[in-house]
KEFI-187291 format. One record per atom (N, C-alpha, C, O, CB): z, x, y; residue in three letters; residue number from 1; atom name. Coordinates in Angstrom, 2 decimals, always signed. Each point is the difference from the previous one (the first is absolute). Glycine has a CB too. Layout:
N
[atom [Z X Y] 'ala' NUM 'CA']
...
***
This chain:
89
[atom [+0.00 +0.84 -1.18] 'met' 1 'N']
[atom [+0.00 -0.84 +1.18] 'met' 1 'CA']
[atom [+0.00 +0.89 +1.25] 'met' 1 'C']
[atom [+0.78 +0.95 +0.09] 'met' 1 'O']
[atom [+0.45 -2.80 -1.35] 'met' 1 'CB']
[atom [-2.10 +1.55 +2.19] 'asn' 2 'N']
[atom [-0.03 +0.71 +1.29] 'asn' 2 'CA']
[atom [+0.92 -0.71 +0.98] 'asn' 2 'C']
[atom [+0.06 -1.23 +0.05] 'asn' 2 'O']
[atom [-2.44 +2.01 -0.46] 'asn' 2 'CB']
[atom [+3.11 +0.02 +1.19] 'lys' 3 'N']
[atom [+0.99 -0.57 +0.93] 'lys' 3 'CA']
[atom [-0.17 +0.57 +1.39] 'lys' 3 'C']
[atom [-0.51 +1.11 +0.19] 'lys' 3 'O']
[atom [+2.11 -1.40 -2.09] 'lys' 3 'CB']
[atom [-1.18 -0.49 +2.87] 'lys' 4 'N']
[atom [+0.16 +0.44 +1.40] 'lys' 4 'CA']
[atom [+1.35 -0.49 +0.46] 'lys' 4 'C']
[atom [+0.52 -1.02 -0.47] 'lys' 4 'O']
[atom [-3.03 +0.96 +0.93] 'lys' 4 'CB']
[atom [+3.08 +0.81 +0.47] 'phe' 5 'N']
[atom [+1.30 -0.35 +0.58] 'phe' 5 'CA']
[atom [-0.22 -0.18 +1.49] 'phe' 5 'C']
[atom [-0.47 +0.91 +0.69] 'phe' 5 'O']
[atom [+1.78 +0.38 -2.48] 'phe' 5 'CB']
[atom [-0.97 -2.46 +2.28] 'val' 6 'N']
[atom [-0.26 -0.36 +1.39] 'val' 6 'CA']
[atom [+1.32 -0.13 +0.74] 'val' 6 'C']
[atom [+0.94 -0.64 -0.50] 'val' 6 'O']
[atom [-3.08 -0.54 -0.15] 'val' 6 'CB']
[atom [+2.22 +1.79 +1.84] 'ile' 7 'N']
[atom [+1.13 -0.25 +0.88] 'ile' 7 'CA']
[atom [-0.37 -1.21 +0.84] 'ile' 7 'C']
[atom [-1.05 -0.02 +0.65] 'ile' 7 'O']
[atom [+1.76 +2.49 -0.60] 'ile' 7 'CB']
[atom [+0.16 -3.46 -0.05] 'glu' 8 'N']
[atom [-0.21 -1.20 +0.82] 'glu' 8 'CA']
[atom [+1.22 -0.24 +0.87] 'glu' 8 'C']
[atom [+1.13 +0.08 -0.48] 'glu' 8 'O']
[atom [-2.65 -1.07 -1.28] 'glu' 8 'CB']
[atom [+1.28 +0.71 +3.03] 'asp' 9 'N']
[atom [+1.07 -0.52 +0.85] 'asp' 9 'CA']
[atom [+0.05 -1.49 -0.27] 'asp' 9 'C']
[atom [-0.79 -0.77 +0.55] 'asp' 9 'O']
[atom [+0.50 +2.59 +1.26] 'asp' 9 'CB']
[atom [+1.21 -2.22 -2.66] 'glu' 10 'N']
[atom [+0.10 -1.38 -0.44] 'glu' 10 'CA']
[atom [+0.25 -0.95 +1.17] 'glu' 10 'C']
[atom [-0.49 -1.13 -0.01] 'glu' 10 'O']
[atom [+1.35 +1.93 -2.20] 'glu' 10 'CB']
[atom [-0.11 -0.36 +3.20] 'ser' 11 'N']
[atom [+0.33 -0.86 +1.15] 'ser' 11 'CA']
[atom [-1.23 -0.41 +0.79] 'ser' 11 'C']
[atom [-0.03 -1.09 +0.58] 'ser' 11 'O']
[atom [+2.23 +2.22 -0.46] 'ser' 11 'CB']
[atom [-3.22 -0.27 -0.09] 'his' 12 'N']
[atom [-1.19 -0.28 +0.80] 'his' 12 'CA']
[atom [-1.26 -0.11 -0.86] 'his' 12 'C']
[atom [-1.11 -0.11 +0.53] 'his' 12 'O']
[atom [+2.18 +1.32 +1.37] 'his' 12 'CB']
[atom [-0.91 -1.19 -3.23] 'ala' 13 'N']
[atom [-1.12 -0.11 -0.94] 'ala' 13 'CA']
[atom [-1.08 +1.02 +0.31] 'ala' 13 'C']
[atom [-1.19 -0.33 +0.00] 'ala' 13 'O']
[atom [+1.69 -2.11 -0.28] 'ala' 13 'CB']
[atom [-0.08 +3.69 +0.54] 'glu' 14 'N']
[atom [-0.93 +1.08 +0.32] 'glu' 14 'CA']
[atom [+0.02 +1.05 -1.09] 'glu' 14 'C']
[atom [+1.05 +0.55 -0.33] 'glu' 14 'O']
[atom [-0.73 -0.97 +2.78] 'glu' 14 'CB']
[atom [-1.49 +0.71 -3.02] 'trp' 15 'N']
[atom [-0.12 +1.13 -0.91] 'trp' 15 'CA']
[atom [+0.04 +1.27 +0.82] 'trp' 15 'C']
[atom [-0.66 +0.10 +1.03] 'trp' 15 'O']
[atom [-0.67 -1.45 -2.70] 'trp' 15 'CB']
[atom [+2.10 +2.32 +1.21] 'gln' 16 'N']
[atom [+0.21 +1.24 +0.73] 'gln' 16 'CA']
[atom [-0.54 +1.23 -0.73] 'gln' 16 'C']
[atom [+0.29 +1.13 +0.39] 'gln' 16 'O']
[atom [+1.72 -2.17 +0.61] 'gln' 16 'CB']
[atom [-2.77 +0.83 -2.05] 'gly' 17 'N']
[atom [-0.61 +1.12 -0.71] 'gly' 17 'CA']
[atom [+0.00 -0.20 -1.50] 'gly' 17 'C']
[atom [+0.85 -0.71 -0.55] 'gly' 17 'O']
[atom [-0.15 +2.18 +2.39] 'gly' 17 'CB']
[atom [-1.67 -0.82 -2.49] 'glu' 18 'N']
[atom [-0.12 -0.03 -1.46] 'glu' 18 'CA']
[atom [+0.22 +1.40 -0.54] 'glu' 18 'C']
[atom [-0.46 +0.99 +0.57] 'glu' 18 'O']
[atom [-1.16 -2.94 -0.46] 'glu' 18 'CB']
[atom [+2.34 +2.03 -1.24] 'tyr' 19 'N']
[atom [+0.38 +1.29 -0.59] 'tyr' 19 'CA']
[atom [-0.26 -0.04 -1.49] 'tyr' 19 'C']
[atom [+0.02 -1.06 -0.62] 'tyr' 19 'O']
[atom [+1.72 +1.44 +2.41] 'tyr' 19 'CB']
[atom [-1.97 +0.79 -2.36] 'asp' 20 'N']
[atom [-0.28 +0.10 -1.43] 'asp' 20 'CA']
[atom [+1.25 -0.02 -0.86] 'asp' 20 'C']
[atom [-0.08 -0.23 -1.21] 'asp' 20 'O']
[atom [-1.94 +1.50 +1.79] 'asp' 20 'CB']
[atom [+3.19 -1.03 +0.03] 'ser' 21 'N']
[atom [+1.25 -0.02 -0.78] 'ser' 21 'CA']
[atom [+1.13 -0.58 +0.84] 'ser' 21 'C']
[atom [-0.04 -0.01 +1.23] 'ser' 21 'O']
[atom [-0.72 +2.02 -2.55] 'ser' 21 'CB']
[atom [+1.77 -2.50 +0.62] 'phe' 22 'N']
[atom [+1.19 -0.51 +0.66] 'phe' 22 'CA']
[atom [+0.66 +1.10 +0.82] 'phe' 22 'C']
[atom [+0.47 -0.22 +1.12] 'phe' 22 'O']
[atom [-0.14 -1.45 -2.97] 'phe' 22 'CB']
[atom [-0.30 +2.88 +1.27] 'glu' 23 'N']
[atom [+0.63 +1.14 +0.67] 'glu' 23 'CA']
[atom [-0.69 +0.34 +1.32] 'glu' 23 'C']
[atom [+0.67 +0.34 +0.98] 'glu' 23 'O']
[atom [+0.00 +0.54 -3.22] 'glu' 23 'CB']
[atom [-2.00 -0.97 +2.28] 'asp' 24 'N']
[atom [-0.73 +0.27 +1.25] 'asp' 24 'CA']
[atom [+0.36 -1.04 +1.08] 'asp' 24 'C']
[atom [+0.15 +0.34 +1.17] 'asp' 24 'O']
[atom [-2.03 +0.70 -2.51] 'asp' 24 'CB']
[atom [+2.00 -2.28 +0.93] 'ala' 25 'N']
[atom [+0.38 -1.05 +0.95] 'ala' 25 'CA']
[atom [+1.43 +0.22 +0.51] 'ala' 25 'C']
[atom [+0.27 -0.21 +1.18] 'ala' 25 'O']
[atom [-1.83 -1.42 -2.35] 'ala' 25 'CB']
[atom [+2.45 +2.04 +0.29] 'val' 26 'N']
[atom [+1.39 +0.28 +0.39] 'val' 26 'CA']
[atom [+0.03 +1.16 +1.00] 'val' 26 'C']
[atom [+0.74 -0.05 +0.98] 'val' 26 'O']
[atom [+0.10 -0.78 -3.22] 'val' 26 'CB']
[atom [-1.63 +1.87 +2.01] 'lys' 27 'N']
[atom [-0.05 +1.13 +0.93] 'lys' 27 'CA']
[atom [-0.41 -0.45 +1.40] 'lys' 27 'C']
[atom [+0.56 +0.47 +0.99] 'lys' 27 'O']
[atom [-1.12 +1.06 -2.90] 'lys' 27 'CB']
[atom [-0.40 -2.43 +1.99] 'glu' 28 'N']
[atom [-0.42 -0.53 +1.30] 'glu' 28 'CA']
[atom [+1.14 -0.76 +0.67] 'glu' 28 'C']
[atom [+0.23 +0.14 +1.20] 'glu' 28 'O']
[atom [-2.61 -0.29 -2.01] 'glu' 28 'CB']
[atom [+3.09 -0.65 +0.05] 'leu' 29 'N']
[atom [+1.12 -0.75 +0.58] 'leu' 29 'CA']
[atom [+1.16 +0.90 +0.38] 'leu' 29 'C']
[atom [+0.74 -0.31 +0.93] 'leu' 29 'O']
[atom [-1.43 -1.66 -2.26] 'leu' 29 'CB']
[atom [+0.88 +3.07 +0.62] 'glu' 30 'N']
[atom [+1.02 +0.97 +0.40] 'glu' 30 'CA']
[atom [-0.32 +0.57 +1.38] 'glu' 30 'C']
[atom [+0.91 +0.22 +0.80] 'glu' 30 'O']
[atom [-0.48 +0.36 -3.22] 'glu' 30 'CB']
[atom [-1.70 -0.34 +2.70] 'lys' 31 'N']
[atom [-0.41 +0.46 +1.33] 'lys' 31 'CA']
[atom [+0.29 -1.07 +1.05] 'lys' 31 'C']
[atom [+0.51 +0.30 +1.07] 'lys' 31 'O']
[atom [-2.30 +1.14 -2.11] 'lys' 31 'CB']
[atom [+1.45 -2.68 +0.71] 'arg' 32 'N']
[atom [+0.20 -1.10 +0.96] 'arg' 32 'CA']
[atom [+1.48 -0.27 +0.27] 'arg' 32 'C']
[atom [+0.36 -0.47 +1.07] 'arg' 32 'O']
[atom [-2.49 -0.53 -1.86] 'arg' 32 'CB']
[atom [+2.97 +1.30 -0.19] 'arg' 33 'N']
[atom [+1.44 -0.20 +0.17] 'arg' 33 'CA']
[atom [+0.53 +0.82 +1.18] 'arg' 33 'C']
[atom [+0.95 -0.40 +0.66] 'arg' 33 'O']
[atom [-0.72 -0.03 -3.13] 'arg' 33 'CB']
[atom [-0.85 +1.57 +2.73] 'asp' 34 'N']
[atom [+0.45 +0.90 +1.06] 'asp' 34 'CA']
[atom [-0.70 -0.23 +1.34] 'asp' 34 'C']
[atom [+0.30 +0.67 +0.98] 'asp' 34 'O']
[atom [+0.18 +0.98 -2.74] 'asp' 34 'CB']
[atom [-1.42 -2.61 +1.80] 'ile' 35 'N']
[atom [-0.69 -0.33 +1.25] 'ile' 35 'CA']
[atom [+0.77 -1.14 +0.68] 'ile' 35 'C']
[atom [+0.36 -0.96 -0.67] 'ile' 35 'O']
[atom [-2.63 +1.69 -0.27] 'ile' 35 'CB']
[atom [+2.52 -0.64 +2.25] 'pro' 36 'N']
[atom [+0.73 -1.08 +0.68] 'pro' 36 'CA']
[atom [-0.72 -1.34 -0.13] 'pro' 36 'C']
[atom [-1.21 -0.05 -0.17] 'pro' 36 'O']
[atom [+2.09 +1.74 +1.78] 'pro' 36 'CB']
[atom [-0.12 -2.76 -1.54] 'trp' 37 'N']
[atom [-0.51 -1.36 -0.18] 'trp' 37 'CA']
[atom [-1.03 -0.39 +1.05] 'trp' 37 'C']
[atom [-0.83 -0.89 -0.23] 'trp' 37 'O']
[atom [+3.01 +0.30 -0.79] 'trp' 37 'CB']
[atom [-2.14 +1.24 +2.19] 'asn' 38 'N']
[atom [-0.90 -0.39 +1.09] 'asn' 38 'CA']
[atom [-1.19 +0.94 +0.15] 'asn' 38 'C']
[atom [-0.65 +0.02 +1.04] 'asn' 38 'O']
[atom [+2.60 -1.02 +0.12] 'asn' 38 'CB']
[atom [-2.24 +1.79 -2.21] 'glu' 39 'N']
[atom [-1.16 +0.88 -0.01] 'glu' 39 'CA']
[atom [-0.90 -0.34 -1.19] 'glu' 39 'C']
[atom [+0.47 -0.46 -1.04] 'glu' 39 'O']
[atom [+0.88 +2.30 +2.18] 'glu' 39 'CB']
[atom [-2.66 -1.61 -0.95] 'lys' 40 'N']
[atom [-0.95 -0.25 -1.09] 'lys' 40 'CA']
[atom [+0.33 +0.90 -1.18] 'lys' 40 'C']
[atom [+0.35 +1.16 +0.22] 'lys' 40 'O']
[atom [-2.14 -1.83 +1.42] 'lys' 40 'CB']
[atom [+1.71 +0.21 -2.85] 'pro' 41 'N']
[atom [-0.48 -1.31 -0.44] 'pro' 41 'CA']
[atom [+1.12 -1.04 -0.12] 'pro' 41 'C']
[atom [-0.26 -1.12 -0.45] 'pro' 41 'O']
[atom [-1.55 +2.29 -0.75] 'pro' 41 'CB']
[atom [+3.04 -0.83 +1.60] 'asn' 42 'N']
[atom [+1.12 -0.93 -0.17] 'asn' 42 'CA']
[atom [+0.06 -1.11 +1.05] 'asn' 42 'C']
[atom [+0.59 -1.05 -0.26] 'asn' 42 'O']
[atom [+0.63 +2.91 -0.77] 'asn' 42 'CB']
[atom [-1.81 -1.65 +2.19] 'val' 43 'N']
[atom [+0.05 -1.05 +1.02] 'val' 43 'CA']
[atom [-0.75 -1.23 -0.52] 'val' 43 'C']
[atom [-1.09 +0.11 -0.56] 'val' 43 'O']
[atom [+1.22 +1.62 +2.43] 'val' 43 'CB']
[atom [+0.45 -2.89 -1.67] 'cys' 44 'N']
[atom [-0.57 -1.24 -0.53] 'cys' 44 'CA']
[atom [-1.18 -0.46 +0.86] 'cys' 44 'C']
[atom [-0.05 +0.26 +1.20] 'cys' 44 'O']
[atom [+2.30 -0.89 -2.12] 'cys' 44 'CB']
[atom [-3.20 -0.07 +0.30] 'pro' 45 'N']
[atom [-1.19 -0.46 +0.71] 'pro' 45 'CA']
[atom [+0.23 -1.27 +0.82] 'pro' 45 'C']
[atom [-0.88 -0.40 +0.77] 'pro' 45 'O']
[atom [-0.46 +1.44 -2.56] 'pro' 45 'CB']
[atom [+2.47 -1.67 +1.65] 'cys' 46 'N']
[atom [+0.24 -1.29 +0.65] 'cys' 46 'CA']
[atom [+0.54 +0.17 +1.41] 'cys' 46 'C']
[atom [+0.44 +1.09 +0.38] 'cys' 46 'O']
[atom [-0.01 -2.10 -2.62] 'cys' 46 'CB']
[atom [-0.48 -0.05 +3.02] 'thr' 47 'N']
[atom [+0.46 +0.06 +1.38] 'thr' 47 'CA']
[atom [+1.52 +0.15 +0.09] 'thr' 47 'C']
[atom [+0.52 +0.43 +1.03] 'thr' 47 'O']
[atom [-2.49 -1.82 -0.36] 'thr' 47 'CB']
[atom [+2.67 +1.03 -1.71] 'ser' 48 'N']
[atom [+1.47 +0.14 -0.02] 'ser' 48 'CA']
[atom [+0.43 +1.29 -0.71] 'ser' 48 'C']
[atom [+1.05 +0.03 -0.64] 'ser' 48 'O']
[atom [-0.84 -2.53 +0.67] 'ser' 48 'CB']
[atom [-1.02 +3.54 +0.09] 'trp' 49 'N']
[atom [+0.24 +1.25 -0.74] 'trp' 49 'CA']
[atom [+1.36 +0.63 +0.31] 'trp' 49 'C']
[atom [+0.55 +0.72 -0.84] 'trp' 49 'O']
[atom [-3.00 -0.36 +0.84] 'trp' 49 'CB']
[atom [+3.00 -0.63 +1.18] 'lys' 50 'N']
[atom [+1.30 +0.62 +0.35] 'lys' 50 'CA']
[atom [+1.14 -0.53 -0.85] 'lys' 50 'C']
[atom [+1.01 +0.68 -0.18] 'lys' 50 'O']
[atom [-1.84 -0.38 +2.50] 'lys' 50 'CB']
[atom [+0.68 -1.51 -2.83] 'thr' 51 'N']
[atom [+1.05 -0.59 -0.83] 'thr' 51 'CA']
[atom [-0.44 -0.20 -1.44] 'thr' 51 'C']
[atom [+0.75 -0.53 -0.82] 'thr' 51 'O']
[atom [+0.13 -0.59 +2.84] 'thr' 51 'CB']
[atom [-2.09 +1.54 -2.32] 'cys' 52 'N']
[atom [-0.56 -0.17 -1.34] 'cys' 52 'CA']
[atom [+0.19 +1.28 -0.81] 'cys' 52 'C']
[atom [+0.64 +0.95 +0.47] 'cys' 52 'O']
[atom [-2.33 -2.61 +0.42] 'cys' 52 'CB']
[atom [+1.14 +1.70 -2.07] 'gly' 53 'N']
[atom [+0.08 +1.19 -0.84] 'gly' 53 'CA']
[atom [-1.07 -0.03 -1.06] 'gly' 53 'C']
[atom [-0.74 -0.97 -0.14] 'gly' 53 'O']
[atom [+3.17 +1.12 +0.56] 'gly' 53 'CB']
[atom [-2.49 +0.93 -1.16] 'arg' 54 'N']
[atom [-0.94 +0.13 -1.11] 'arg' 54 'CA']
[atom [+0.78 -0.07 -1.31] 'arg' 54 'C']
[atom [+1.11 +0.51 -0.10] 'arg' 54 'O']
[atom [-2.71 +0.89 +1.50] 'arg' 54 'CB']
[atom [+1.00 -2.04 -2.39] 'ser' 55 'N']
[atom [+0.58 -0.10 -1.33] 'ser' 55 'CA']
[atom [-1.05 +0.53 -0.98] 'ser' 55 'C']
[atom [-0.89 -0.74 -0.42] 'ser' 55 'O']
[atom [+2.36 -1.29 +1.06] 'ser' 55 'CB']
[atom [-1.34 +3.31 -1.00] 'tyr' 56 'N']
[atom [-1.01 +0.67 -0.82] 'tyr' 56 'CA']
[atom [+0.27 -0.19 -1.49] 'tyr' 56 'C']
[atom [+1.08 +0.32 -0.50] 'tyr' 56 'O']
[atom [-1.40 +1.35 +2.34] 'tyr' 56 'CB']
[atom [-0.67 -2.19 -2.53] 'glu' 57 'N']
[atom [+0.05 -0.14 -1.44] 'glu' 57 'CA']
[atom [-1.11 +0.85 -0.62] 'glu' 57 'C']
[atom [-1.03 +0.25 +0.63] 'glu' 57 'O']
[atom [+2.00 -2.59 -0.43] 'glu' 57 'CB']
[atom [-0.75 +2.77 -1.43] 'ile' 58 'N']
[atom [-1.06 +0.64 -0.76] 'ile' 58 'CA']
[atom [-0.42 -0.99 -1.08] 'ile' 58 'C']
[atom [+0.81 -0.47 -0.79] 'ile' 58 'O']
[atom [+0.07 +2.84 +1.25] 'ile' 58 'CB']
[atom [-2.18 -2.69 -0.46] 'ile' 59 'N']
[atom [-0.55 -0.96 -0.95] 'ile' 59 'CA']
[atom [-0.89 +0.77 -0.99] 'ile' 59 'C']
[atom [-0.88 +0.75 +0.40] 'ile' 59 'O']
[atom [+0.97 -2.65 +1.31] 'ile' 59 'CB']
[atom [+0.16 +1.69 -2.98] 'glu' 60 'N']
[atom [-0.81 +0.61 -1.05] 'glu' 60 'CA']
[atom [-1.06 -1.01 -0.44] 'glu' 60 'C']
[atom [+0.31 -1.14 -0.32] 'glu' 60 'O']
[atom [+1.64 +2.60 -0.45] 'glu' 60 'CB']
[atom [-3.20 -1.00 +0.75] 'phe' 61 'N']
[atom [-1.12 -0.86 -0.39] 'phe' 61 'CA']
[atom [-0.75 +0.58 -1.19] 'phe' 61 'C']
[atom [-0.14 +1.22 -0.13] 'phe' 61 'O']
[atom [-0.07 -2.01 +2.50] 'phe' 61 'CB']
[atom [-0.27 -0.09 -3.23] 'asn' 62 'N']
[atom [-0.98 +0.34 -1.02] 'asn' 62 'CA']
[atom [-1.36 -0.16 +0.67] 'asn' 62 'C']
[atom [-0.38 -1.11 +0.38] 'asn' 62 'O']
[atom [+1.88 +0.36 -2.36] 'asn' 62 'CB']
[atom [-2.23 +1.86 +2.13] 'thr' 63 'N']
[atom [-1.29 -0.04 +0.70] 'thr' 63 'CA']
[atom [-1.18 -0.22 -0.95] 'thr' 63 'C']
[atom [-1.15 +0.05 +0.43] 'thr' 63 'O']
[atom [+2.13 +1.45 +1.29] 'thr' 63 'CB']
[atom [-0.70 -1.75 -3.00] 'asp' 64 'N']
[atom [-1.08 -0.29 -0.95] 'asp' 64 'CA']
[atom [-0.53 -1.42 +0.18] 'asp' 64 'C']
[atom [-1.08 -0.32 -0.49] 'asp' 64 'O']
[atom [+2.10 +1.94 -1.13] 'asp' 64 'CB']
[atom [-0.28 -2.46 +2.29] 'thr' 65 'N']
[atom [-0.41 -1.39 +0.20] 'thr' 65 'CA']
[atom [-0.48 -0.21 +1.43] 'thr' 65 'C']
[atom [+0.35 +0.77 +0.90] 'thr' 65 'O']
[atom [+1.30 -1.52 -2.66] 'thr' 65 'CB']
[atom [-2.44 -0.28 +1.97] 'arg' 66 'N']
[atom [-0.44 -0.39 +1.35] 'arg' 66 'CA']
[atom [+0.36 -1.45 +0.20] 'arg' 66 'C']
[atom [-0.51 -0.82 -0.77] 'arg' 66 'O']
[atom [-1.40 +2.50 +0.77] 'arg' 66 'CB']
[atom [+2.71 -2.08 +0.91] 'pro' 67 'N']
[atom [+0.75 +0.89 +0.89] 'pro' 67 'CA']
[atom [+1.08 +0.75 -0.78] 'pro' 67 'C']
[atom [+0.32 -0.34 -1.13] 'pro' 67 'O']
[atom [-0.76 -1.21 +3.07] 'pro' 67 'CB']
[atom [+1.00 +2.59 -1.29] 'trp' 68 'N']
[atom [+1.06 +0.78 -0.64] 'trp' 68 'CA']
[atom [+1.14 -0.91 -0.41] 'trp' 68 'C']
[atom [+0.32 -0.98 +0.68] 'trp' 68 'O']
[atom [-0.96 +2.99 +0.68] 'trp' 68 'CB']
[atom [+1.26 -1.69 -2.48] 'lys' 69 'N']
[atom [+1.15 -0.78 -0.48] 'lys' 69 'CA']
[atom [+1.29 +0.74 +0.34] 'lys' 69 'C']
[atom [+0.18 +1.16 -0.35] 'lys' 69 'O']
[atom [-1.56 -2.14 -1.52] 'lys' 69 'CB']
[atom [+2.28 +0.28 +2.57] 'glu' 70 'N']
[atom [+1.29 +0.59 +0.34] 'glu' 70 'CA']
[atom [+0.86 +0.11 -1.25] 'glu' 70 'C']
[atom [+0.13 -0.95 -0.77] 'glu' 70 'O']
[atom [-0.27 +0.00 +3.10] 'glu' 70 'CB']
[atom [+0.71 +2.15 -2.53] 'ile' 71 'N']
[atom [+0.86 +0.26 -1.16] 'ile' 71 'CA']
[atom [+1.47 -0.01 +0.41] 'ile' 71 'C']
[atom [+0.84 -0.58 -0.70] 'ile' 71 'O']
[atom [-2.67 +1.93 -0.35] 'ile' 71 'CB']
[atom [+2.13 -0.70 +2.17] 'asn' 72 'N']
[atom [+1.39 +0.15 +0.42] 'asn' 72 'CA']
[atom [+0.05 +0.15 +1.51] 'asn' 72 'C']
[atom [-0.95 +0.48 +0.62] 'asn' 72 'O']
[atom [+1.58 +0.58 -2.83] 'asn' 72 'CB']
[atom [+0.49 -1.46 +2.80] 'arg' 73 'N']
[atom [+0.22 +0.13 +1.44] 'arg' 73 'CA']
[atom [+1.45 +0.42 +0.20] 'arg' 73 'C']
[atom [+0.91 -0.58 -0.59] 'arg' 73 'O']
[atom [-2.68 -1.20 +1.16] 'arg' 73 'CB']
[atom [+1.98 +2.80 +0.27] 'gln' 74 'N']
[atom [+1.35 +0.51 +0.20] 'gln' 74 'CA']
[atom [+0.24 +0.31 +1.48] 'gln' 74 'C']
[atom [-0.77 +0.74 +0.62] 'gln' 74 'O']
[atom [+0.76 +0.22 -2.96] 'gln' 74 'CB']
[atom [+1.07 -1.53 +2.90] 'leu' 75 'N']
[atom [+0.41 +0.32 +1.36] 'leu' 75 'CA']
[atom [+0.55 +1.42 +0.01] 'leu' 75 'C']
[atom [+0.87 +0.34 -0.80] 'leu' 75 'O']
[atom [-0.35 -2.77 +1.32] 'leu' 75 'CB']
[atom [-1.03 +3.27 +0.41] 'val' 76 'N']
[atom [+0.42 +1.41 +0.05] 'val' 76 'CA']
[atom [+0.68 +0.35 +1.32] 'val' 76 'C']
[atom [+0.98 +0.74 +0.00] 'val' 76 'O']
[atom [-2.86 -0.19 -1.54] 'val' 76 'CB']
[atom [+1.37 -1.07 +2.66] 'leu' 77 'N']
[atom [+0.49 +0.43 +1.31] 'leu' 77 'CA']
[atom [-0.09 -1.13 +1.01] 'leu' 77 'C']
[atom [-1.02 -0.69 +0.07] 'leu' 77 'O']
[atom [+0.33 +3.05 -0.58] 'leu' 77 'CB']
[atom [+1.76 -2.54 +1.28] 'glu' 78 'N']
[atom [-0.02 -0.89 +1.16] 'glu' 78 'CA']
[atom [+0.29 +0.84 +1.23] 'glu' 78 'C']
[atom [+0.90 +0.84 -0.01] 'glu' 78 'O']
[atom [-0.16 -2.84 -1.36] 'glu' 78 'CB']
[atom [-1.51 +1.79 +2.44] 'val' 79 'N']
[atom [+0.15 +0.74 +1.25] 'val' 79 'CA']
[atom [+0.10 -1.02 +1.13] 'val' 79 'C']
[atom [-0.85 -0.88 +0.13] 'val' 79 'O']
[atom [-0.45 +2.89 -1.03] 'val' 79 'CB']
[atom [+2.34 -1.87 +1.73] 'ser' 80 'N']
[atom [+0.16 -0.88 +1.17] 'ser' 80 'CA']
[atom [+0.71 +0.77 +1.10] 'ser' 80 'C']
[atom [+0.36 +1.17 -0.17] 'ser' 80 'O']
[atom [-0.28 -3.23 -1.30] 'ser' 80 'CB']
[atom [+0.13 +1.41 +2.60] 'ser' 81 'N']
[atom [+0.71 +0.65 +1.10] 'ser' 81 'CA']
[atom [+1.45 +0.27 -0.36] 'ser' 81 'C']
[atom [+0.64 +0.87 +0.59] 'ser' 81 'O']
[atom [-2.15 -2.02 +1.03] 'ser' 81 'CB']
[atom [+2.04 +0.42 -2.60] 'lys' 82 'N']
[atom [+1.39 +0.17 -0.40] 'lys' 82 'CA']
[atom [+0.21 +1.13 -0.99] 'lys' 82 'C']
[atom [+0.98 +0.74 +0.07] 'lys' 82 'O']
[atom [-0.67 -3.15 +0.33] 'lys' 82 'CB']
[atom [-1.27 +2.54 -1.36] 'glu' 83 'N']
[atom [+0.19 +0.99 -1.05] 'glu' 83 'CA']
[atom [-1.25 +0.19 -0.84] 'glu' 83 'C']
[atom [-0.94 -0.80 +0.06] 'glu' 83 'O']
[atom [+3.35 +0.21 -0.11] 'glu' 83 'CB']
[atom [-2.40 +1.65 -0.72] 'ser' 84 'N']
[atom [-0.96 +0.19 -1.08] 'ser' 84 'CA']
[atom [+0.81 -0.10 -1.29] 'ser' 84 'C']
[atom [+1.01 +0.68 -0.15] 'ser' 84 'O']
[atom [-2.59 +0.79 +1.55] 'ser' 84 'CB']
[atom [+1.12 -2.30 -2.31] 'lys' 85 'N']
[atom [+0.74 -0.21 -1.24] 'lys' 85 'CA']
[atom [-0.90 +0.33 -1.18] 'lys' 85 'C']
[atom [-1.08 -0.58 -0.16] 'lys' 85 'O']
[atom [+2.49 -1.22 +1.24] 'lys' 85 'CB']
[atom [-0.98 +2.74 -1.91] 'trp' 86 'N']
[atom [-0.72 +0.48 -1.17] 'trp' 86 'CA']
[atom [+0.53 -0.70 -1.23] 'trp' 86 'C']
[atom [+1.22 -0.06 -0.18] 'trp' 86 'O']
[atom [-1.62 +2.29 +1.27] 'trp' 86 'CB']
[atom [-0.48 -2.76 -1.94] 'phe' 87 'N']
[atom [+0.43 -0.79 -1.15] 'phe' 87 'CA']
[atom [-0.16 +0.70 -1.35] 'phe' 87 'C']
[atom [+0.48 -0.52 -1.01] 'phe' 87 'O']
[atom [-1.08 -1.45 +2.33] 'phe' 87 'CB']
[atom [-0.05 +3.13 -1.35] 'leu' 88 'N']
[atom [-0.13 +0.73 -1.27] 'leu' 88 'CA']
[atom [+1.23 +0.85 -0.24] 'leu' 88 'C']
[atom [+0.62 +0.50 +0.94] 'leu' 88 'O']
[atom [-3.12 -0.47 -0.70] 'leu' 88 'CB']
[atom [+2.85 +0.13 -1.49] 'lys' 89 'N']
[atom [+1.14 +0.84 -0.35] 'lys' 89 'CA']
[atom [-0.46 +1.37 -0.35] 'lys' 89 'C']
[atom [+0.82 +0.86 -0.32] 'lys' 89 'O']
[atom [+0.42 -2.81 -0.48] 'lys' 89 'CB']
***
């Protein structure tokens, strides 16, 4: 089975990139964890961005099917003006 791992900001239904492995997607989110909430790519696209936040999930897809079939979804990182919260152990 061929797979892709997609970072999605679940709060805004925005895909934030496709990766060949879960580990590659986690590495990208580790970088974003250290970026302030009001700087790209963490700044929200909505007009209420000052009080909003990003909720990053990694979604695993089977790419052998059209459309891709979702296999798993995991919340990894939330970023807001209040805090950054990491959900992986």
